[in-house]
LOMI-364989 format. One record per residue (C-alpha): residue number from 1; chain; x, y, z. Coordinates in steps of 0.001 Angstrom, whole numbers, plus 500000, padded with zeros to 6 digits. Example, Ala and Ser with C-alpha at 12.3 -4.5 7.8 and 13.67 -1.06 7.14 Angstrom:
# LOMI-364989
+-----+---+--------+--------+--------+
|   k | c |     px |     py |     pz |
+-----+---+--------+--------+--------+
|   1 | A | 512300 | 495500 | 507800 |
|   2 | A | 513670 | 498940 | 507140 |
+-----+---+--------+--------+--------+
# end
This chain:
# LOMI-364989
+-----+---+--------+--------+--------+
|   k | c |     px |     py |     pz |
+-----+---+--------+--------+--------+
|   1 | A | 588165 | 372757 | 069213 |
|   2 | A | 588028 | 370029 | 071814 |
|   3 | A | 587484 | 370630 | 075517 |
|   4 | A | 591045 | 369792 | 076505 |
|   5 | A | 592547 | 372330 | 074110 |
|   6 | A | 590119 | 375032 | 075213 |
|   7 | A | 590814 | 374544 | 078901 |
|   8 | A | 594557 | 374839 | 078323 |
|   9 | A | 594341 | 377913 | 076126 |
|  10 | A | 591932 | 379954 | 078258 |
|  11 | A | 592956 | 381699 | 081459 |
|  12 | A | 589821 | 380813 | 083391 |
|  13 | A | 591327 | 379693 | 086676 |
|  14 | A | 589727 | 381385 | 089641 |
|  15 | A | 591802 | 383549 | 092000 |
|  16 | A | 592664 | 381888 | 095243 |
|  17 | A | 590189 | 382364 | 098068 |
|  18 | A | 587256 | 384317 | 096741 |
|  19 | A | 586430 | 385386 | 100304 |
|  20 | A | 587686 | 388910 | 099804 |
|  21 | A | 590890 | 390842 | 099322 |
|  22 | A | 591627 | 391178 | 103038 |
|  23 | A | 591557 | 387426 | 103548 |
|  24 | A | 593648 | 386895 | 100417 |
|  25 | A | 596435 | 388948 | 101911 |
|  26 | A | 596175 | 386991 | 105158 |
|  27 | A | 596665 | 383628 | 103506 |
|  28 | A | 599866 | 381648 | 103931 |
|  29 | A | 602348 | 382058 | 101054 |
|  30 | A | 602060 | 378320 | 100295 |
|  31 | A | 598429 | 378793 | 099163 |
|  32 | A | 598166 | 382457 | 098192 |
|  33 | A | 599628 | 381819 | 094734 |
|  34 | A | 597727 | 378602 | 093932 |
|  35 | A | 595778 | 378638 | 090661 |
|  36 | A | 593350 | 375955 | 089493 |
|  37 | A | 592216 | 375298 | 085922 |
|  38 | A | 589197 | 373113 | 085091 |
|  39 | A | 589806 | 370299 | 082636 |
|  40 | A | 587258 | 369336 | 079928 |
|  41 | A | 585824 | 372804 | 080248 |
|  42 | A | 584172 | 372775 | 076827 |
|  43 | A | 582312 | 369559 | 077721 |
|  44 | A | 581185 | 371017 | 081039 |
|  45 | A | 579874 | 374059 | 079198 |
|  46 | A | 577905 | 371862 | 076787 |
|  47 | A | 576212 | 370148 | 079693 |
|  48 | A | 575676 | 373433 | 081498 |
|  49 | A | 573828 | 374898 | 078514 |
|  50 | A | 571379 | 371978 | 078645 |
|  51 | A | 571200 | 371847 | 082443 |
|  52 | A | 573641 | 369299 | 083862 |
|  53 | A | 572120 | 366323 | 085679 |
|  54 | A | 573963 | 363852 | 087895 |
|  55 | A | 572540 | 360491 | 088918 |
|  56 | A | 572383 | 359663 | 092622 |
|  57 | A | 571701 | 356103 | 093794 |
|  58 | A | 571554 | 354204 | 097059 |
|  59 | A | 574836 | 352442 | 096332 |
|  60 | A | 576546 | 355533 | 094878 |
|  61 | A | 577195 | 356684 | 091295 |
|  62 | A | 580286 | 358319 | 089797 |
|  63 | A | 580065 | 361735 | 088233 |
|  64 | A | 580262 | 362359 | 084504 |
|  65 | A | 581884 | 364553 | 083412 |
|  66 | A | 584498 | 363699 | 085993 |
|  67 | A | 585782 | 366624 | 088020 |
|  68 | A | 589386 | 367112 | 086879 |
|  69 | A | 591681 | 370090 | 087406 |
|  70 | A | 595232 | 371241 | 086780 |
|  71 | A | 597007 | 373075 | 089578 |
|  72 | A | 599839 | 375591 | 089473 |
|  73 | A | 601520 | 377943 | 091911 |
|  74 | A | 602117 | 375424 | 094701 |
|  75 | A | 605264 | 375165 | 096753 |
|  76 | A | 606910 | 372070 | 095204 |
|  77 | A | 608278 | 370838 | 098538 |
|  78 | A | 605245 | 371628 | 100712 |
|  79 | A | 602617 | 369009 | 101528 |
|  80 | A | 599035 | 369576 | 100409 |
|  81 | A | 595694 | 367856 | 100903 |
|  82 | A | 593072 | 368112 | 098145 |
|  83 | A | 589378 | 367626 | 098854 |
|  84 | A | 585903 | 368355 | 097504 |
|  85 | A | 582461 | 369040 | 098872 |
|  86 | A | 579043 | 369968 | 097485 |
|  87 | A | 576927 | 372857 | 098693 |
|  88 | A | 573286 | 373616 | 097765 |
|  89 | A | 573130 | 376183 | 094980 |
|  90 | A | 569869 | 377579 | 096413 |
|  91 | A | 567104 | 376797 | 098881 |
|  92 | A | 564648 | 375342 | 096355 |
|  93 | A | 563409 | 371946 | 095248 |
|  94 | A | 562721 | 371424 | 091554 |
|  95 | A | 560654 | 369335 | 089178 |
|  96 | A | 561105 | 368850 | 085451 |
|  97 | A | 558390 | 370021 | 083060 |
|  98 | A | 558517 | 367768 | 080012 |
|  99 | A | 556136 | 369901 | 077958 |
| 100 | A | 558528 | 372869 | 078158 |
| 101 | A | 561800 | 370921 | 078683 |
| 102 | A | 562729 | 373082 | 081642 |
| 103 | A | 563140 | 372913 | 085410 |
| 104 | A | 560478 | 374540 | 087574 |
| 105 | A | 560550 | 375395 | 091257 |
| 106 | A | 558453 | 372864 | 093189 |
| 107 | A | 558885 | 374271 | 096682 |
| 108 | A | 561413 | 374880 | 099376 |
| 109 | A | 564439 | 372648 | 099646 |
| 110 | A | 564401 | 369570 | 101837 |
| 111 | A | 566457 | 369467 | 104989 |
| 112 | A | 570108 | 369475 | 103987 |
| 113 | A | 571958 | 366227 | 104517 |
| 114 | A | 575052 | 366193 | 106747 |
| 115 | A | 577948 | 367848 | 104969 |
| 116 | A | 580790 | 365566 | 103929 |
| 117 | A | 584235 | 366103 | 102472 |
| 118 | A | 585803 | 363815 | 099880 |
| 119 | A | 589585 | 363570 | 100241 |
| 120 | A | 591615 | 362798 | 097160 |
| 121 | A | 593100 | 359307 | 097701 |
| 122 | A | 596652 | 360568 | 097021 |
| 123 | A | 596515 | 363153 | 099814 |
| 124 | A | 598731 | 364353 | 101338 |
| 125 | A | 601381 | 364782 | 098655 |
| 126 | A | 604051 | 367345 | 097725 |
| 127 | A | 603076 | 370246 | 095526 |
| 128 | A | 605441 | 368975 | 092822 |
| 129 | A | 603394 | 365787 | 092510 |
| 130 | A | 600074 | 367615 | 092283 |
| 131 | A | 601314 | 370018 | 089628 |
| 132 | A | 602925 | 367494 | 087285 |
| 133 | A | 599663 | 365858 | 086179 |
| 134 | A | 595898 | 366270 | 086029 |
| 135 | A | 594160 | 365769 | 089361 |
| 136 | A | 591070 | 363604 | 088905 |
| 137 | A | 588300 | 362840 | 091390 |
| 138 | A | 587145 | 359759 | 089491 |
| 139 | A | 586525 | 357736 | 092665 |
| 140 | A | 583995 | 360207 | 094047 |
| 141 | A | 580432 | 358857 | 094184 |
| 142 | A | 577066 | 360513 | 094765 |
| 143 | A | 574299 | 358904 | 096815 |
| 144 | A | 570865 | 359757 | 098175 |
| 145 | A | 571175 | 357281 | 101038 |
| 146 | A | 571097 | 359271 | 104271 |
| 147 | A | 572458 | 356246 | 106148 |
| 148 | A | 575398 | 355728 | 103777 |
| 149 | A | 578503 | 354460 | 105568 |
| 150 | A | 580800 | 354218 | 102535 |
| 151 | A | 581933 | 357827 | 102549 |
| 152 | A | 579927 | 358819 | 099455 |
| 153 | A | 578617 | 362354 | 099038 |
| 154 | A | 575006 | 362501 | 100270 |
| 155 | A | 572730 | 364670 | 098110 |
| 156 | A | 568978 | 365223 | 097873 |
| 157 | A | 567358 | 364347 | 094566 |
| 158 | A | 565776 | 367204 | 092593 |
| 159 | A | 568071 | 369753 | 094250 |
| 160 | A | 570764 | 371864 | 092635 |
| 161 | A | 574364 | 371661 | 093862 |
| 162 | A | 577661 | 373437 | 093322 |
| 163 | A | 580909 | 371408 | 093628 |
| 164 | A | 583758 | 373087 | 095487 |
| 165 | A | 587447 | 372242 | 095349 |
| 166 | A | 589749 | 372908 | 098313 |
| 167 | A | 593529 | 373042 | 098608 |
| 168 | A | 594843 | 372673 | 102176 |
| 169 | A | 598455 | 373304 | 103094 |
| 170 | A | 599770 | 370823 | 105692 |
| 171 | A | 601513 | 373169 | 108093 |
| 172 | A | 604179 | 371339 | 110112 |
| 173 | A | 604078 | 373948 | 112885 |
| 174 | A | 602852 | 372577 | 116248 |
| 175 | A | 600204 | 375302 | 116618 |
| 176 | A | 598990 | 375229 | 113007 |
| 177 | A | 595389 | 374671 | 114127 |
| 178 | A | 595326 | 378214 | 115479 |
| 179 | A | 595876 | 379600 | 111978 |
| 180 | A | 593919 | 376989 | 110044 |
| 181 | A | 592033 | 379642 | 108014 |
| 182 | A | 595349 | 380800 | 106543 |
| 183 | A | 596344 | 377384 | 105212 |
| 184 | A | 593552 | 376653 | 102729 |
| 185 | A | 591850 | 378134 | 099694 |
| 186 | A | 588668 | 377161 | 097854 |
| 187 | A | 587703 | 377160 | 094192 |
| 188 | A | 584381 | 376764 | 092406 |
| 189 | A | 583464 | 376756 | 088731 |
| 190 | A | 579951 | 377952 | 087798 |
| 191 | A | 579727 | 375613 | 084799 |
| 192 | A | 580002 | 372561 | 087071 |
| 193 | A | 576761 | 373074 | 089036 |
| 194 | A | 574205 | 370343 | 088438 |
| 195 | A | 570825 | 368913 | 089379 |
| 196 | A | 570841 | 365706 | 091418 |
| 197 | A | 568361 | 363183 | 089962 |
| 198 | A | 567580 | 359490 | 090299 |
| 199 | A | 566926 | 359241 | 086540 |
| 200 | A | 567761 | 361606 | 083709 |
| 201 | A | 564896 | 363986 | 083013 |
| 202 | A | 566184 | 365826 | 079934 |
| 203 | A | 566617 | 363414 | 077008 |
| 204 | A | 569248 | 365719 | 075510 |
| 205 | A | 571400 | 365210 | 078600 |
| 206 | A | 571042 | 361445 | 078115 |
| 207 | A | 572149 | 361672 | 074493 |
| 208 | A | 575105 | 363909 | 075304 |
| 209 | A | 576293 | 361585 | 078069 |
| 210 | A | 576054 | 358557 | 075792 |
| 211 | A | 577946 | 360382 | 073038 |
| 212 | A | 580729 | 361689 | 075273 |
| 213 | A | 581144 | 358992 | 077928 |
| 214 | A | 583641 | 356309 | 076799 |
| 215 | A | 581968 | 353799 | 079139 |
| 216 | A | 578599 | 354178 | 077398 |
| 217 | A | 579546 | 352603 | 074060 |
| 218 | A | 576959 | 349871 | 074523 |
| 219 | A | 574159 | 352455 | 074368 |
| 220 | A | 575292 | 353982 | 071094 |
| 221 | A | 573595 | 353252 | 067775 |
| 222 | A | 575167 | 350323 | 065932 |
| 223 | A | 576825 | 351187 | 062624 |
| 224 | A | 574925 | 349122 | 060068 |
| 225 | A | 577646 | 349557 | 057459 |
| 226 | A | 579975 | 347505 | 059630 |
| 227 | A | 577769 | 344468 | 058980 |
| 228 | A | 577935 | 344626 | 055165 |
| 229 | A | 579534 | 341512 | 053772 |
| 230 | A | 579796 | 339901 | 057193 |
| 231 | A | 576447 | 338123 | 057254 |
| 232 | A | 576821 | 334483 | 058236 |
| 233 | A | 574858 | 331836 | 056267 |
| 234 | A | 571423 | 331058 | 057683 |
| 235 | A | 571119 | 327736 | 059525 |
| 236 | A | 567960 | 325716 | 058868 |
| 237 | A | 567108 | 322899 | 061263 |
| 238 | A | 565472 | 319671 | 060211 |
| 239 | A | 564227 | 316805 | 062412 |
| 240 | A | 566854 | 314129 | 062983 |
| 241 | A | 564655 | 311349 | 061628 |
| 242 | A | 564378 | 313064 | 058247 |
| 243 | A | 568028 | 313927 | 057691 |
| 244 | A | 569609 | 312782 | 054478 |
| 245 | A | 573177 | 313826 | 055329 |
| 246 | A | 575934 | 311206 | 054994 |
| 247 | A | 576359 | 309127 | 058086 |
| 248 | A | 579545 | 309644 | 060050 |
| 249 | A | 579065 | 306579 | 062232 |
| 250 | A | 581225 | 303549 | 061865 |
| 251 | A | 579741 | 300361 | 060353 |
| 252 | A | 577635 | 298510 | 062828 |
| 253 | A | 577089 | 301544 | 065063 |
| 254 | A | 573808 | 303331 | 065491 |
| 255 | A | 573598 | 306982 | 066370 |
| 256 | A | 571519 | 307755 | 069431 |
| 257 | A | 570606 | 311366 | 070146 |
| 258 | A | 569692 | 310594 | 073708 |
| 259 | A | 573165 | 309484 | 074727 |
| 260 | A | 574331 | 309643 | 078299 |
| 261 | A | 576811 | 312381 | 077538 |
| 262 | A | 576690 | 315062 | 080219 |
| 263 | A | 575123 | 318354 | 079173 |
| 264 | A | 578113 | 320092 | 080687 |
| 265 | A | 580346 | 318506 | 078092 |
| 266 | A | 577952 | 319182 | 075228 |
| 267 | A | 575503 | 321978 | 075815 |
| 268 | A | 572248 | 322679 | 073973 |
| 269 | A | 573988 | 325060 | 071586 |
| 270 | A | 576352 | 322352 | 070336 |
| 271 | A | 573457 | 319913 | 069906 |
| 272 | A | 571546 | 322546 | 067976 |
| 273 | A | 574420 | 323088 | 065581 |
| 274 | A | 574846 | 319329 | 065233 |
| 275 | A | 571272 | 318978 | 063986 |
| 276 | A | 571397 | 321988 | 061684 |
| 277 | A | 573101 | 322637 | 058401 |
| 278 | A | 573860 | 325923 | 056657 |
| 279 | A | 571351 | 327355 | 054261 |
| 280 | A | 572612 | 328813 | 050983 |
| 281 | A | 570441 | 330778 | 048561 |
| 282 | A | 571586 | 328650 | 045651 |
| 283 | A | 570394 | 325393 | 047188 |
| 284 | A | 566789 | 324250 | 047497 |
| 285 | A | 565581 | 323108 | 050902 |
| 286 | A | 561907 | 322432 | 050338 |
| 287 | A | 561793 | 319033 | 051999 |
| 288 | A | 564013 | 316392 | 053534 |
| 289 | A | 563990 | 314270 | 050371 |
| 290 | A | 564460 | 317070 | 047867 |
| 291 | A | 567753 | 317433 | 046043 |
| 292 | A | 568896 | 319729 | 043252 |
| 293 | A | 570526 | 318331 | 040144 |
| 294 | A | 572092 | 320058 | 037222 |
| 295 | A | 568871 | 319516 | 035223 |
| 296 | A | 566806 | 320926 | 038190 |
| 297 | A | 564815 | 317683 | 038401 |
| 298 | A | 563325 | 316439 | 041629 |
| 299 | A | 563914 | 312884 | 042742 |
| 300 | A | 560746 | 312913 | 044833 |
| 301 | A | 557921 | 315238 | 045629 |
| 302 | A | 558485 | 318037 | 048098 |
| 303 | A | 557393 | 317544 | 051675 |
| 304 | A | 556801 | 319973 | 054509 |
| 305 | A | 559985 | 321043 | 056278 |
| 306 | A | 559525 | 320955 | 060030 |
| 307 | A | 561737 | 323457 | 061840 |
| 308 | A | 562018 | 322192 | 065414 |
| 309 | A | 562024 | 324378 | 068446 |
| 310 | A | 564993 | 324791 | 070748 |
| 311 | A | 563892 | 321885 | 072896 |
| 312 | A | 563459 | 319651 | 069818 |
| 313 | A | 567042 | 320257 | 068783 |
| 314 | A | 568420 | 320136 | 072300 |
| 315 | A | 567437 | 316613 | 073267 |
| 316 | A | 564035 | 315399 | 072096 |
| 317 | A | 565337 | 313365 | 069175 |
| 318 | A | 563981 | 310404 | 067246 |
| 319 | A | 561094 | 308531 | 068797 |
| 320 | A | 561400 | 310493 | 072036 |
| 321 | A | 560514 | 313815 | 070338 |
| 322 | A | 557057 | 315094 | 071143 |
| 323 | A | 555233 | 317620 | 068991 |
| 324 | A | 554739 | 320711 | 071165 |
+-----+---+--------+--------+--------+
# end
């Protein structure tokens, strides 16, 4: 069963405002009935079993899996703001033990970076808009740059974090700031906690990210069966002065490899192809003067076939070629 089907079939959305029953009753009716369901829950659980790791860089790195949720129970006509933040899961700093493939406590946590909130770019929007489709925080980026001025979430490497999701009701009342605690609710999913790292420590996390991330296709193993029957003929180069191919020049013209043609018009690759010819298994290429007849007789003795380097083919032709 895929992650999407599991997340839709399981009732795993957290109750609004896990601060306690008394606060739940005090919440505004626009947020008291809000329910949030985590998307790709099966994938998150796979990562959680291995110990999820998220890369942090100076310039900022997107999360994978992406934090995506489905929301229900909103007032369709009310305006809401959606945002996220990250809180330390504990007060410890960790290191990875490769011999045991596990995380070990390395000491007390570093000083926490200034807390930031990431607002969903579509905020504010009516509840009807939020509920009709999956809400994705795919623009959120993680950084370890304490001086970041791009609005990315600042995290300390080798520390464990818990993402939190917040729904804030935009109260049009003039004194709404006096009752701000009533107009929001927070949600967290235990399977989404992760370790912030500058490079993946657990190789199993690396493999799972490559296998499940659609943007990591270039890191996947190439299917060798896809190459069967699609092998191009091998090209064998021979020095221009020893070529026995038919001349394509007009009578009275001499072919000069060192023409004044600009390399922008004819690059080294085109010159290389021009001085090469395809190699076929059924044809002998022992020397520049060897030919194969029906009786398999040689017109002249075989000579050594010189395969020029890239620079030989690119422009050092004829008398100007120097043996490197």
